[in-house]
ROKE-443527 format. One record per residue: residue in one letter; x, y, z of N, C-alpha, C, O, CB in turn. Coordinates in steps of 0.2 Angstrom, whole numbers, plus 5000, padded with zeros to 4 digits. Glycine has a CB too. Layout:
# residues N
aXYZXYZXYZXYZXYZ...
END
This chain:
# residues 313
x503850945048503150985044502550985048502250945051502850935037x502351055049501851085054501051065050500851055044502051195055x500651055057499951055050499851075046499751045041499451065051x499851155047499751205040500051215036499851255031499751255040x501051175036501451185028501251145024501051085026502251185027x501351165019501051115012501651075012502251095014500751155004x501351025007501850955006502050965000501750974994501550885007x502750965000503050974996503150914988503250924982503750985000x502950864992503050774987502350774984501850794988503150674994x502150764978501550754974501350684977501650644980501750754966x500750694976499950644981499850614975499850644970499050704986x499650544975499250504970498650494973498650484979499550434967x498150494970497650474975497250424968497450444962497050554980x497050394969496650324967495750304968495350284972497050264971x495650324964494750324967494250274962494650264957494350414966x493850254961493550194958492750224960492650274957493850124962x492250204962491550224964491350214971490750194971491050184960x491750234978491550224982491750294986492250304989491550174984x491150344984491250424988491250434993491550494994490950474987x490950394998490750405004491750375008491950415012489650355007x492050315007492650325008493150375005493550405008492750275007x493150384998493450434995493650494999494150515001493150464990x492850525001493050585006493150565009492950615013492750645008x493550515015493650515022494550515019494950525024493150435028x494650505015495450495011495650575011496150605013495350465002x494950575005495250665002495350715007495750765006494550704998x495050695011494850745019495650765022495850815022494350695026x496050685024496550695026497150725022497650755024496650655028x496950695015497550765011497550805011498050835012497650785006x496850835009496650915009497250935017497750965017495550935011x496950895023497750935029498250925026498550975028498050895036x498450905023499250895021499350945015499850945012499450805020x498950965013498951025008499651025002500151055002498951105013x499450964999500050944994500050994990499451024988499950864991x500751014986500651044982500551044973500351084969501051064984x500650974974500450944967499950894970499950874976501150894963x499450864965499050804968498850774959498750804954498150834973x498750704959498550684952498050644956498150614962499150634947x497350654952496850634954496750554947496650564941496350714954x496750504950496750444944496150414946496150384951497450384943x495550414942495050364940495050324937495450314933494750374938x494450254938494550204932493850234930493550274933494750114934x493650194924492850204923492550154925492750094926492750224917x491750174924491250124925491150064921491250074915490650154924x491049994922491049934918490449924915489849934918491249864922x490449904907489849914903489349884905488749894904490049894896x489549834910488749774912488549794918488149764921488949684913x488849854919488449874927488349954926488849994927488949844935x487649944925487250014923487250064928487250124927486450004920x487150044935487450094940487950104940487950164941487350084946x488750074940489350124942489350174938489850204939490050094941x488950214933489350244932488950324935489350364937489550234924x488250334937488450364944488850364949489150424952488050344946x489050294952489250304959490150334958490550354962489150234964x490250304949490950354947490950424949491350454952491150344940x490350454945490450524944490450544952490850584953489750554938x490050524956490150534963490850534967491050574972489650494966x490950504965491650484967492150544966492450584970491850424963x492250534960492450604955492350674959492850704960491750614947x491550704960491450744962491750764967492050814967490950734961x491850704974491950724979492750744980493050774985491750674983x493050744975493950784975493750834970494250854967494750734971x493350864969493450914964493550974969493751024966492950934958x493350984974493351044978494051044980494151024986492851044985x494751064976495251064982495651164982496051194978495950994979x495251174989495351224992495951274994495951324996495151214997x496651224991497151254994497451254986497151224981497551225003x498051284986498651294982498751234978498951194982499451314985x498551214973498851154971498751134964498251144962498551104976x499251104961499451094953498951034954499250984954500251064950x498451044954498150964951497850954942497650984937497250964956x498050864944498250824937497650774936497750734940498950794938x497150764932496750734931496750684926496850694921496450764931x496550614928496950554923496150524927496050504933498150524925x495650534920495050504923494850464916494750484911494550554925x494950384918494750344910494050344910493650344915494950264909x493850354901493150344900492850274899492350264897493050374895x493150244900492850154901493350124905493850144905492750094894x493150064908493450034913494149994911494049964906492949994917x494649994914495449974912495449904918495749854917496150054915x494949914922495149874927495849874933496349884931495149824923x495749874937496349884943497049904943497349944946496549824946x497349854939498049824936498449874931499049894931497949764932x497949864926497949904918497850004922498150054920497049854911x497349994926497150064928497750074933497750124936496350094930x498250034936498350054940499250074937499650124938498250004946x499350024935499950034931500050084927500450124929500249984928x499450104919499550174915499650234921499950284920498850184910x499250224926499350284930499850284932500050344930499050294935x500350254936500850274940501450284933501850324934501150214945x501250244927501850254921501750334920502250374918501750204913x501150354921501150434918501450484924501950524923500150464916x501150484932501350504937502150514935502350564935501150444943x502650434934503350444936503550464928504150454928503750364941x503350474925503550514919503550604920503750654916502850484913x503350614926503250684926503650694931504150734931502450714926x503450654939503850684945504350624946504350574944503350704951x504850634950505250594952505250544960505650504962505750624952x504650574962504450524970503750544971503550604969504950544978x503250514974502550524973502450484982502850454985502150474965x501750504984501750464989500750424985500450454981501850514998x500550374988500250364983499650334988499750294993500550334977x498950364985498550324992497950284987497750334983498050394999x497550244986496850224985496250254989496250304992496850154987x495650214988495150284990494850234997494250224998494250314982x495250205001495150145005495650165011495450145017495450075001x496350205010496550195014496750265016497050305012496850155012x496550275022496450335027497150335029497450285031495950315033x497550395029498250405033498050435039497450455039498850465030x498450425044498450475051498850525050499250505045498550455057x498950605055499250645053500050645052500350685049499050685056x500450565056501150585054501350545047501850545044501650575061x500750525045500950485036501350525031501850505029500250455031x501150575030501350615026502050635028502350625023501050655026x502350655034502950675036503350615036503950625035502950715043x503150535038503550505037503750485031504350475031503350465040x503350485024503450445019503750525015503850525009502650405016x503950575018504250635014504950625018505450615013503950705015x505150625023505750615025506150565025506750575026505650635030x505850495023505950435019506250435013506650385012505550415019x505950485007505850495002506650525002507050504998505150524999x506650565004507150625004507650565007508050545003507050705007x507850545013508350515015508650465009509150475006508150475023x508250415008508650375002508450384997508450334994508650315002x508350434995508350444987508950404983508750374979508450534985x509450404985510150364983510050314983510450274980510650374986x509650294987509850214988509350164986508750164988509950204996x509750114981509250094977509050044980508550014979509350074970x509450004988508849934988508449944994508349904998509249854987x508350024994507650044996507250054991507450094987507550105000x506750014991506250044985505550054987505050074984506149984979x505650054992504750064996504550105002504650065007504350004997x504250165003504050195010503550155011503350135005503750285010x503150125016502450105018502350135025502750145029502250025017x501550145024501150175031500950125034500650135040500550235030x500950055030500950005036501449975041502049965039500549955035x501049945047501249905051500949855055500849865061501449915052x500849795051500549725053500649685060500249675064500649665049x501249685059501449655066502149685068502549715065501549575066x502149645076502749685081503449705076503649655073503049625089x503749765077504549755075504949755080504749775086504749805071x505649725078506149725084506549785083506549825079506649665084x506749785088507149865090506749915093506249895094507449915084x507149985093506750055095506750105089506450155089507150095101x507050075084507050125081506450175077505950145081507550115078x506150205074505550245073505450185065504850205063505750365072x505650145063505450095055506050045057506550045061505750155045x505849985052505949925051506049915044505749945039505549895054x506549875043506549855035506149805033506049765037506949825033x505749805027505549725028505549695021505749735016504649715031x505449645019505449625008504649615007504449595002506049515005x504149635011503549645011503249715009503049755013503449635015x503149725002503149785001502149825001501749834997503649784996x502249815006501449835008501249895004501549945001501349855017x500649895004500449964999499849985001499650024997500249944990x499349995007498950025009499150075012498950085018498649985011x499550135009499650185010500450165009500850135013499250225016x500750215002501450205002501850264999501550315000501550134997x502350254997502750304993503450254990503850204991502950364999x503450304985503950264980504450294976504050324973503650234976x505050304973505250344966505350314959505450254958505950374968x505350374955505350334949505850284947505750224944505450384944x506450304949507250254949506750174952506850124949508050294957x506150154959506050084960505450074955505250014955506050064968x505050124951504450124950504850064943504750004942504050204949x505250124938505450104932505650004932505749974927506050164931x505649984938505949904938505349864937505349804936506349874946x504649904938504149864939503849814934503349834931503949904941x504049744932503849714927503149664927503249604929504349684925x502549704925502049674926502049614921501549574923501549714927x502349594915502349544913502749484916502849424913502549554908x502949494921503449454926503849384921503749324921502949414934x504349454917504649404911505049364912505149324908504949424907x505249354918505849294920505549244923505749184922506449314927x505049244927504649214933504849124927505149094930503549254935x504649104922504749044919505449014923505448974927504749044912x506049054920506549024923506549034930506548984933507249054919x506549074933506649084939506449024944506848994947506249124941x505649014942505448984947505548904948505348854951504949004947x506148904943506548814942507048834945507548804943506848774934x507248894949507848884953507748904959507248944960508448924950x508148894966508048904973507948974974508148994979508548874979x507749034968507749094969507349114977507549144982507349134963x506649084975506149104982506549074987506749114991505249064982x506749004988507148964993507649014996507549045001507648904990x508149044993508549104993508149144998508449145004508749144986x507549194998507349234999507049235006507049285009507149254995x506749175009506449155014506949115017507049105023505849125012x507149095014507749005016507048985021506949015027509049015024x506548945019506048915020505548895016505248925011505748945024x505548805018505048795009504448805007504148805002504948735007x504048825016503248815014502948885012502448905009502748775022x503648935015503548995010503548995006503149015002503849045009x504348965004504548964994503748934991503448974987505348874990x503648884993503148864991502548894989502248884983503148834995x502448924994501848964995502049014989501949004983501648995004x502249064991502349114985502649084978502949124974502849184987x502549024976502648994967502148974968502148944963503248944964x501648964970501148944970500949014968500949024962500848904975x500749064971500649144971500749194965500449244962500949184976x501549154962501749184958501249144949501049174944502749174960x501349094951501049044947500549064945500549064938500849004950x499949084948499449094947499349174943498949184938499249074953x499749224946499749284943500049274938499649284933499849344946x500449264936500949244928500449204925500549204919501849184929x499849164926499449154922498849174921498449144918499349124922x498749234924498249274925497649264929497149294929497949274919x497749204934497249164937497249204942496949184947497349094938x497549264943497449314949497749394945498349414944497849284956x497249414945497549494943497549534948497049564952497049524936x498149534948498349594953499249624952499749604951498249574962x498949704954499749704951500149724957500749754956499849754945x499849714963500249714971500749654971501349654972499649694978x500449624969500849544968501549544964502049524964500249494964x501249584958501749584953502149644954502549654950501449574945x502049684959502749734961503049684967503649694969502549824962x502649654970502949624975503549584972504149594974502549584979x503349554966504049504961504349544959504849514957503849464955x504249624958504749654954505249684960505949684960504449714949x504849694964505649724971505849674973506449674975505449764979x505649614974506249554974506649524969507149494969506049484977x506349544964506849514958507449564957507849564952506349484950x507349614961507849684963508249674971508649724973507349764963x508149634974508249654981507749714985507749704991509049684980x507549744984507349804985506849774994506449724995506849844977x507149845000506649845005506249885004506149935000506949855010x505949875008505149915011505249945018505149905023504249865012x505450015018505550045027504650035029504150055025505850155028x504650015035503850015038504050025044504550005047503249945038x503350085047503550125054503250085059502950035059503150205055x503650115063503450075071502850045073502749995075503650115077x502550095071501550085072501050115065501050165061501150145082x500850055065500250105060500050155056499550185060500050105061x500050175051499950245052499350255045499050305043500850275050x499250195042498750215037498150155039498350095039499150215028x497250175041496950145041496650115036496250155034496650165043x496650045032496250015028495350015030495049975034496649965029x495050055024494350045028493750025024493150035024494150115032x494250005019493949965013493649875012493349855007494549975008x493949865017493649795018492749775016492349795019493849775025x492649745013491849725012491849695006492249685002491349775012x490949695005490749664997490749724993490449724987489849634997x490949774995491049834988492049824987492449874986490749964992x492149784988492949794988493149744980492849694977493549745000x493549774979493849724971494149654973494049604970494549764966x494649654980495249624981494949624988494649564989496149654979x494749664993494849645000494049635002493749675007495249715004x493749595001493149585003493049535011492449505011492849554998x493349525014493449485020493549515024494149525026493749425020x492849565028492949615033493449585040493749615044492149645036x493449515040493649485045494549465046494949435050493149425046x494849495038495449495036495949535044495649575048495449545029x496449515046496849535052497049625049497249665053497449465053x497049625045497249705042496649735042496749805043497549715035x496149725042495549745042495449825046495549825052495149675045x495149875043495349955048495549935054495249945059494650005049x496349915054496849955060496950015062497150055058497349955058x496850035067496750115066497550155067498050145071496150135074x497650205061498150235061498450285069498150325071498150265055x499050275070499450295076499850335073499850335067499750245079x500250375078500550435076501450415079501750395085500050515079x501850435072502450405075502750495078502550545076503150365068x503250475084503750525086504150565082504050545076504250505091x504450605082504950645077505450685082505250705087504550705073x506150685080506250665073506350615073506550585078506650695070x506350585068506650475067507150465067507650485065506550435060x507050405071507650365074507850315068507450265067507450315081x508350315063508550275058508750225062509050235067508950295054x508650145061508950095062509550085059509650125054508650045061x509850035062510550025061511049995055511749985054510549995066x510449965049510849925046510149905040509649875041511149865052x510349925034509849915029509749835027510149805023510049945022x509249795032509349715032508649735035508449785038510049665036x508149665031507549635032507549645041508049655044507449545028x506849645043506649615051506549545050505949525048505849655055x506749515051506749435050506249405053505949365051507249395051x506149425060505649415065504949425064504549385065505649445069x505049515060504149525058504049505052503549495050503949605059x504549515048504349465042504049395043503449385041504849465039x504449355046504249295048503349295050502849265047504749285053x503349335055502649335058502249335053501949285051502549395063x502249405048501949445044501949375037501449375034502549525042x502349325037502149265030501649215036501049205034503149215026x501749195041501249175045500349205045499849165044501549195051x500449265046500049305046499349295041498849275041500349355044x499949345036499649345029499449275024498949255022500049395026x500049265023500049225016500249135018500449095014500649265011x500049135025500349045026499449045030499149085034501549015033x499248995028498648945031498848935040498748875043498548845026x499248985043499648955049498948955054498849015055500449005053x498448925057497848915061497948965067497649015069497848825064x498448945070498748975075498749025076498649045082499048965077x499149075070499449155070498549195067498349245067500449175062x498249145066497449175063497149175070496949225072496849125056x497149125075496749125080497049165085496649185088496549055083x497549185086497949225091497749295090497549335094498749215091x497749315080497549375079496849375082496749425086497549385072x496349335081495549345078495449365088495249425089494849245074x495649335092495749325100495849425103495449455106496549265101x496749455099496849505099496249565096496249625099497349495097x496049545093495549585088494949585090494649635088495549565082x494549545093493949515099494149575106493849625109494349395102x494849555108494849585114494949675113494749715117495449555120x495049685109495149775107494449795107494149835111495549805097x494049755102493249775101492949765107492549805108492849725096x493049725112492949735117492849795123492349815126493149715117x493749805121494049855125493549935124493349985128495049865123x493549935118493449995115492549995116492250045115493749985106x492249955118491549945118491349985125490950025127491349865118x491849955128491849985137492250055138492450085143492149915144x492450065131492850135132493550145135493850195135492350175136x493750075137494350075139494950085134494750075129494450005142x495450105135496150115130496450045129496950035125496850165134
END
């Protein structure tokens, strides 16, 4: 896909009350020139009087679509909350189209993100084991392919099909039964990781954690789903901070990771199987209280910042 060619895959943009961040993501979408664009917005919260103006400002940012495009607006009048807004939005999107690329208002894609998603959406359209195409790469991968498979459906810029979203189980209906079985241990073959995720799913099921993303993770694992992750990170998440709903820690290992570029044509991995070494690193870095992994990441982050200040690559 050349820089001037229109993108045939529909794009979904979810926005709320951050016009400055929304503008950066929308500019990247405009460069991709999708033929169909779903603009999804939640409404302001009734107990925050200033939020109505911020929501209106964010919606104003995306009103100027200056390329040939079928634009569908889905704007909530009142606040549904992130999980309900996300679920109802994607239900409506996939009632209309069979595949889509999904971005939130703080996920800035690099130039090759859209081509990566588009090509793999076509390549794996009829492969039920592949449920997600993600633009995220948080830990080094094994092998020399252009991407590898993971059990983690990272969602800072991602794509999926109607066939996969139909498997989304927001109620996690089978969890009370599954938690009493070796299901998670069979996935991880690691008691610590299984115990960690049992605690997460307990909290999500009881609504102590209000997250559509964990419910999506549960749904993917429930159906043995795999996620294709690129060899380099293709989406920069710029939303970490006090204005975020869930990503409030600016020192997160995945905050503001720069977006790189892939070389095309894509080199496909030899097998439909997760990169176990990379997944183990991801579990230690993002989901387990592994102090050594977090300290190592902090050191790499500090070195990268120092080199950037000195103008070094």
